[in-house]
C-alpha positions as CSV (number, residue, x, y, z in Angstrom):
1,M,13.3,-42.7,-21.3
2,E,10.4,-44.5,-22.7
3,I,6.9,-42.7,-22.0
4,E,4.5,-46.1,-22.5
5,G,3.7,-47.1,-18.9
6,S,5.0,-44.0,-17.5
7,T,3.1,-41.8,-14.9
8,A,3.7,-37.8,-16.0
9,L,2.8,-34.6,-13.9
10,V,2.3,-31.6,-15.8
11,T,2.4,-28.3,-14.6
12,G,0.2,-25.4,-16.7
13,A,-1.5,-28.5,-17.6
14,N,-5.3,-26.9,-18.4
15,R,-4.1,-24.9,-21.5
16,G,-1.5,-24.3,-24.3
17,I,1.6,-26.0,-23.9
18,G,0.6,-27.9,-21.0
19,E,-2.4,-29.5,-22.6
20,G,-0.6,-30.5,-25.7
21,F,1.5,-32.4,-23.4
22,V,-1.0,-34.0,-22.0
23,Q,-2.6,-35.1,-25.3
24,A,1.3,-36.1,-26.3
25,L,1.6,-38.1,-23.0
26,I,-1.8,-40.3,-23.8
27,E,-0.9,-40.6,-27.1
28,A,2.5,-42.0,-26.5
29,G,1.3,-44.4,-23.4
30,A,1.7,-42.8,-20.3
31,R,-0.3,-44.8,-17.6
32,R,-1.1,-41.7,-15.8
33,V,-0.8,-38.0,-16.2
34,Y,-1.5,-36.0,-13.2
35,A,-2.9,-32.5,-14.7
36,A,-2.0,-29.8,-12.6
37,A,-3.2,-26.1,-12.6
38,R,-3.8,-23.7,-10.2
39,D,-7.9,-24.3,-10.5
40,P,-8.4,-28.2,-11.6
41,A,-11.7,-27.5,-12.4
42,N,-10.4,-26.2,-15.9
43,A,-8.6,-29.4,-16.3
44,K,-12.1,-31.2,-16.5
45,P,-12.3,-31.0,-20.4
46,L,-9.0,-33.0,-20.3
47,V,-10.6,-36.0,-18.4
48,E,-14.0,-35.9,-20.3
49,Q,-11.4,-36.5,-23.7
50,F,-8.9,-38.8,-22.0
51,G,-10.9,-41.0,-19.1
52,S,-9.4,-41.5,-16.1
53,R,-5.7,-41.6,-17.2
54,V,-5.9,-38.1,-16.8
55,A,-6.2,-37.1,-12.8
56,P,-6.5,-33.0,-12.2
57,I,-4.8,-31.6,-8.8
58,R,-4.5,-28.3,-7.4
59,L,-1.0,-26.4,-8.2
60,D,0.3,-23.2,-8.0
61,I,4.0,-23.8,-7.8
62,T,4.6,-20.7,-6.1
63,K,2.4,-22.0,-2.8
64,P,4.8,-24.2,-1.0
65,D,1.9,-26.1,0.8
66,Q,0.5,-26.5,-2.5
67,V,4.1,-28.2,-3.8
68,A,4.1,-30.2,-0.8
69,E,0.5,-31.8,-1.2
70,A,1.6,-32.5,-4.6
71,T,4.5,-34.5,-3.9
72,A,2.5,-36.4,-1.3
73,A,-0.6,-37.1,-3.9
74,C,2.1,-37.9,-7.2
75,G,4.8,-40.4,-5.6
76,D,4.7,-42.6,-8.5
77,V,5.6,-39.8,-10.9
78,S,8.6,-40.9,-13.1
79,I,8.3,-38.2,-15.7
80,L,7.8,-34.2,-14.6
81,I,6.9,-31.5,-17.0
82,N,7.4,-28.0,-15.8
83,N,5.6,-26.0,-18.2
84,A,3.5,-23.7,-15.7
85,G,5.1,-19.8,-16.6
86,A,4.1,-16.0,-16.2
87,F,4.4,-13.2,-19.1
88,L,3.0,-10.3,-17.9
89,N,4.5,-7.9,-20.7
90,R,5.4,-5.2,-18.7
91,R,8.9,-3.3,-19.6
92,L,11.7,-3.9,-16.9
93,I,12.5,0.5,-16.9
94,A,9.4,2.2,-17.9
95,A,7.1,-0.2,-15.8
96,E,5.2,1.4,-12.8
97,D,7.4,-0.7,-10.2
98,I,9.0,-4.2,-10.1
99,S,5.9,-6.3,-9.0
100,A,5.7,-7.7,-12.4
101,A,9.4,-8.6,-12.9
102,R,9.1,-10.1,-9.7
103,E,6.2,-12.5,-10.4
104,E,7.8,-13.6,-13.8
105,M,10.7,-14.3,-11.3
106,E,8.7,-16.3,-9.0
107,V,6.9,-18.3,-11.4
108,N,9.1,-19.0,-13.8
109,Y,12.4,-19.5,-11.9
110,F,11.5,-19.9,-8.0
111,G,8.4,-22.3,-9.1
112,T,10.5,-24.0,-11.8
113,L,12.8,-24.9,-8.8
114,A,10.6,-25.6,-6.0
115,M,9.0,-28.8,-8.2
116,C,12.5,-29.8,-9.1
117,R,13.6,-29.3,-5.6
118,A,10.2,-31.6,-4.5
119,F,10.1,-34.1,-7.3
120,A,13.8,-35.0,-7.3
121,P,13.5,-37.4,-4.4
122,I,10.0,-38.9,-6.0
123,L,12.3,-39.3,-9.2
124,A,14.8,-41.3,-7.3
125,R,13.0,-43.4,-5.6
126,N,11.1,-44.3,-8.7
127,G,14.5,-44.8,-11.3
128,G,15.4,-41.8,-12.0
129,G,13.3,-40.4,-14.4
130,A,13.1,-37.2,-16.4
131,I,12.5,-33.6,-15.7
132,A,11.4,-31.8,-18.9
133,N,11.5,-27.7,-18.0
134,V,9.9,-25.6,-20.8
135,L,12.0,-22.7,-21.2
136,S,12.0,-19.7,-24.2
137,A,14.2,-18.7,-26.9
138,G,13.7,-15.3,-25.0
139,G,16.1,-17.4,-22.3
140,I,18.6,-17.9,-25.1
141,A,19.0,-14.5,-26.6
142,A,17.7,-11.5,-24.2
143,S,14.4,-9.9,-25.7
144,P,13.8,-6.4,-24.1
145,A,10.2,-6.6,-25.7
146,M,9.4,-9.1,-23.0
147,G,10.2,-7.6,-19.9
148,G,10.8,-9.4,-17.3
149,Y,10.1,-12.7,-18.9
150,S,13.2,-12.7,-20.7
151,P,15.7,-12.9,-17.5
152,S,13.4,-15.4,-15.5
153,K,13.9,-17.8,-18.4
154,F,17.6,-17.4,-18.7
155,A,17.6,-17.8,-14.6
156,A,15.2,-20.8,-15.2
157,R,17.8,-22.5,-18.0
158,A,20.9,-21.8,-15.9
159,A,18.7,-23.5,-13.3
160,T,18.1,-26.3,-15.3
161,T,21.9,-27.0,-16.2
162,C,22.6,-27.1,-12.5
163,I,19.8,-29.3,-11.5
164,R,21.0,-31.5,-14.4
165,A,24.5,-32.1,-12.4
166,E,23.1,-32.1,-9.6
167,L,20.7,-35.1,-10.5
168,A,23.1,-36.9,-12.7
169,A,24.0,-39.1,-9.6
170,Q,20.4,-40.4,-9.5
171,N,19.8,-41.0,-13.4
172,T,17.5,-38.6,-13.6
173,Q,17.5,-36.6,-16.9
174,V,17.4,-33.6,-17.1
175,V,15.9,-31.4,-20.3
176,A,16.1,-28.1,-21.3
177,L,13.0,-27.4,-24.0
178,I,13.8,-24.1,-25.7
179,V,10.3,-22.7,-27.1
180,G,9.9,-20.1,-29.5
181,S,6.8,-18.7,-30.7
182,V,3.6,-21.2,-30.0
183,D,-0.3,-20.4,-30.7
184,T,-1.0,-19.7,-26.8
185,R,-2.8,-17.0,-24.7
186,M,0.5,-16.1,-23.3
187,A,1.5,-15.2,-26.6
188,A,-1.5,-13.9,-28.2
189,H,-0.2,-10.6,-28.9
190,V,2.5,-11.8,-30.8
191,A,2.9,-11.3,-34.5
192,G,4.1,-14.3,-36.7
193,R,4.2,-17.6,-37.8
194,K,3.2,-19.6,-34.1
195,E,3.7,-23.5,-33.7
196,R,0.8,-25.8,-32.7
197,P,1.5,-26.7,-28.9
198,I,1.1,-29.7,-29.5
199,D,3.9,-30.1,-31.9
200,I,6.0,-28.4,-28.9
201,A,5.3,-31.4,-26.8
202,K,5.8,-34.0,-29.0
203,A,9.1,-32.6,-29.9
204,G,9.6,-32.3,-25.9
205,L,8.9,-36.1,-25.0
206,G,11.2,-36.7,-28.1
207,A,13.9,-35.2,-26.5
208,I,13.3,-37.1,-23.4
209,R,13.0,-40.5,-25.2
210,R,16.5,-39.6,-27.2
211,G,18.4,-38.6,-24.1
212,I,18.9,-34.8,-25.2
213,D,19.4,-32.5,-22.7
214,E,18.7,-29.1,-24.6
215,L,16.5,-28.7,-27.5
216,D,15.1,-26.1,-29.9
217,T,11.4,-27.4,-30.4
218,D,10.2,-24.9,-33.4
219,I,12.1,-23.2,-36.2
220,M,12.0,-19.6,-34.4
221,A,13.9,-21.5,-31.8
222,T,16.3,-22.7,-34.3
223,E,16.7,-19.6,-35.7
224,V,17.4,-17.9,-32.6
225,R,20.0,-19.8,-31.6
226,A,21.7,-19.6,-35.2
227,N,21.5,-16.3,-35.1
228,L,23.2,-15.8,-31.7
229,Q,26.0,-18.0,-32.7
230,R,26.3,-16.1,-36.3
231,D,26.3,-12.4,-34.8
232,P,25.1,-11.8,-31.1
233,K,25.3,-8.1,-31.4
234,A,23.4,-8.2,-34.9
235,L,20.6,-10.3,-32.9
236,E,21.0,-8.0,-29.9
237,R,20.2,-5.1,-32.3
238,G,17.4,-6.6,-33.9
239,M,15.9,-7.5,-30.4
240,A,15.9,-3.7,-29.5
241,R,14.2,-3.1,-32.6
242,M,11.4,-5.5,-32.0
243,L,11.0,-3.1,-28.7
244,T,10.9,0.5,-30.8
245,A,7.9,-1.5,-32.8
246,Q,6.0,-2.5,-30.0
247,V,6.0,1.0,-28.7
248,I,5.2,2.8,-31.7
249,S,2.2,-0.2,-32.1
250,T,1.0,0.4,-28.3
251,G,0.8,4.1,-29.0
252,R,3.8,4.3,-25.9
């Protein structure tokens, strides 16, 4: 699918990868980009940078009324970028309760699913279009250090595969973007090399252009997949060591 002349909606657009997608879409010639955020005022810098081609909208993807408002306001969308996510950095067992894991599942899985369901008819009316779900290397190889985030991204990846099959008949491309370590506020506590959000976004748009179903967007994601294919148990042990190191570093 071509990006030039398209109309896109990006969730979680006010920072990080979402902001990178807005920039990449504008640079690629998108006619309009709806920059969705829980507080649309946070997308004001994007309007100041790119002008009227960026339209901020209020959207919490876990609130059905706001999802419905978005579909009513954005009926011209041909590309949906599901980027909004939650990473609360709580252990599955050691946490006081399951509220963090529940919230991560609510945002990363159910919220993404709700957006796909809501915009599928709009994409169909507009010729098929594309959905790109921003997923995680922690969603192809379980990472205990990520707590509930990793299981929620596993679920979102499985849903992406199922949605791709369901929407094939209406000619909607559904892309899974597997993201590793990115220089965002969400990953501020993560050590090591981090990719620029704009580079992740450009890779994602490249996948849409080329009709790729699933793309590892960066070096870390590529390495995780390679290690998973080479020796999954060794990768599992390595992920477990990351949890131990994190516990030691935080004094827990």
